[in-house]
N, C-alpha and C positions, 0 to 999 in steps of 0.2 A: 478401566477407569481413566479418564482424561485428567491430567494434572491441571491445577489452576493456572500455572504459568503458561502451559501449552495452549489452553483455551484463550487466554489473554493475547498471546502471540497470534493466534488465528483470527481473533477479532480485529486486531490492529492490521494484520495482513489483508483481511477482507476489506477493511476501510481504505487502505492504501489503493487497492484495486478499484474500489468504488469511486474515490475522488479522482484517481488517474483517468478512469473511463469518462467520468463526468466532464473532465477538462479536455477529453478527446486526445489524450497523450498515449503514446506507446511506452513500453518499459524503457526503450532507448531514450525517448524524449525526457522522461522523468529522471532517469539516471544522469543525464547530462546536466539537468537543472540542479540535482543534488550533488554533483561532482563525485559520482560513484559509478559502479559498473552495473549493467543490466543483470548480470549474474547475482550480485549482492542484493539488488532490488527484488529479484525473483525469490531469493531465499527469505527475504522479509515478507513478501506477499504470501508465501506458502507456509509461514509460521515455523520455518526451520532455523531461524536465528533470533537471538535475544535482541532487544532494541532498548536503547537508553532513553532517558527522559530528554536529554539534549537532542537526540535524533528525532524524537516525536515533535519537539518544538521546531526543528528544522523542516520537517515534513509539513507541519501546519503552516509555516511561513510560506513555503512554496505553493501550497494549495490555497492560501489566503483564507484559512479557517482557524478556529480556536483549537488548541491541542486536545481538549476533552472530546471533540468530535471524532477523533480517531479511536476512542474507547467505547463508542456506542455500538451495541450489537444491532445489526441490521438483518433484514431477510437475505437469504442466500442469493448470490448473483447467478443469473442464468448464463451469462457470457462473461468470461474473465479476460477477454482480449479484444483488441481493435482489429477488425478485419480490413486489410488494405487491399482493395480490389482496384486494379488499374485498368482503365478502358482504353 
């Protein structure tokens, strides 16, 4: 059985990925905007870390969305990363 807090962390993590990909940002790009590390961001995206309301607000500001949008359950993402192919 999945705990409520774990599923909420996963929903938020999936939404971080969703909005990051929508903005065409890598984890490194977003981490820089949030003044954090890609490793910390990865833990958030994978539901491995708790997140505070203040950090949800910070994410929303960077994504230019309302904070509640990070709590909406969305269909699973097929691709969770940006592929950088150099020609």
